[in-house]
N, C-alpha and C positions, 0 to 999 in steps of 0.2 A: 504494500500500500504506500503510495507516494504522499509525503507530507507537504502541505501548502499553508503558508502563514497569511492570515487576513487581519486587517486592522479594524478595530472597533472604536469609533469616535463618539464621544459623549459631550453633552453641554449641561450647564447649570439649570436649564429649563426642563430637564428630565428626559431629553431625547437621546437616543443612541442609534448608530447606524454602522453596519458592517460594509466595508468597501470591497468591491470586486470589479471585474471588468465585464463588459458585454460579451467580449470574445470568450471569456471563460464560461459564462453562463450558457452561451450557444453551444460550446463544446461539451459541457457537462450535462445540460438539460435538453438541448435541441433548439431548433429555430423558433419554437413557440414558447420559449422560456418566460416571456412577459405574462402569459396566462397564469403562471404559478404564483406571482407576487401581487401585492396590493398597491394602490395609489398612495399609500403612506410612505413608500420608499421614494427615493429621488434618483435622477440621472443627470449627469453632466459629462459631455463629450463621450468617451468610451467607458466611463465609470458609472457604476450603479452603487448606491448607498442604501442597503436594505434595512428597513425598519426593524428594530429589535423586538417589537411586540408580537411578532409572528413570522415575518418573512425570514428572519435569520434562522429560526428553527427549521423551516422548510428547506432553506438553502443548505444548512449543515447536513440534513438528512439526504439531500440529493448528492452532496459531495461524497458521503460515506457509501452510498449506493453505486457511485461511479468509481470507487476505489481510491478516493482521495481522503487522507487524514487531515481534517481542517484544524489548524491551531489558531485560536483567536487571541490577539494581543491588544490590550487597551492602549491606544496610542495618544489620544489627546483629550484634555478636559478643558473646555473654554466656557466663558460666560454665555455666549450665544453663537452657535455654530453657523458658519456660512452655508452649510448643507441645507439649512432651512430655506435658503433663497434659490436653490436649484429647482429645476422642473420636476413636478411629481411624475413618477413613473407612469407612462401611458401604456395601455394594454396593447397598442399596435403602433408601429413606427409610421410616419407619414407615407412612406412608399408602399405600405401594406394596407392602408385604409381602404375599405370598400366604399365606392361612391354611393351617395344617397340617390334613391330613385323616387320619381314623382308618384 
C-alpha cells in the first residue's frame, strides 16, 4: 500500500479542509468524482479542499479502497482561512454541463 500525505487546514471559525488535487481525485475515484462530494468543499485551480464534516471521511475511504494509505497532517491554523473565498465545489465542470432545454 502506497502512503500519501495530505494537509488539513483549519481556521478559528471552526472550518477545516483537506487539500488534494483534481488529478488525484480523477485517478482514484474516476471522472465522476464530483458526485461523491458536497458543495461545502471548495476548489481553486487544480486543488480541491474537502470539507471535514463528511467529505474527508468519504475521501479517506476511497483512498484506502484504491490502495493508498492516507496520512493527514495538520498544516495551518489561521484566524480566517482564504479557502472560504474559493469557489464551492460544483457537481459538474462547465465543459460537462448539460444544456437546458425549453
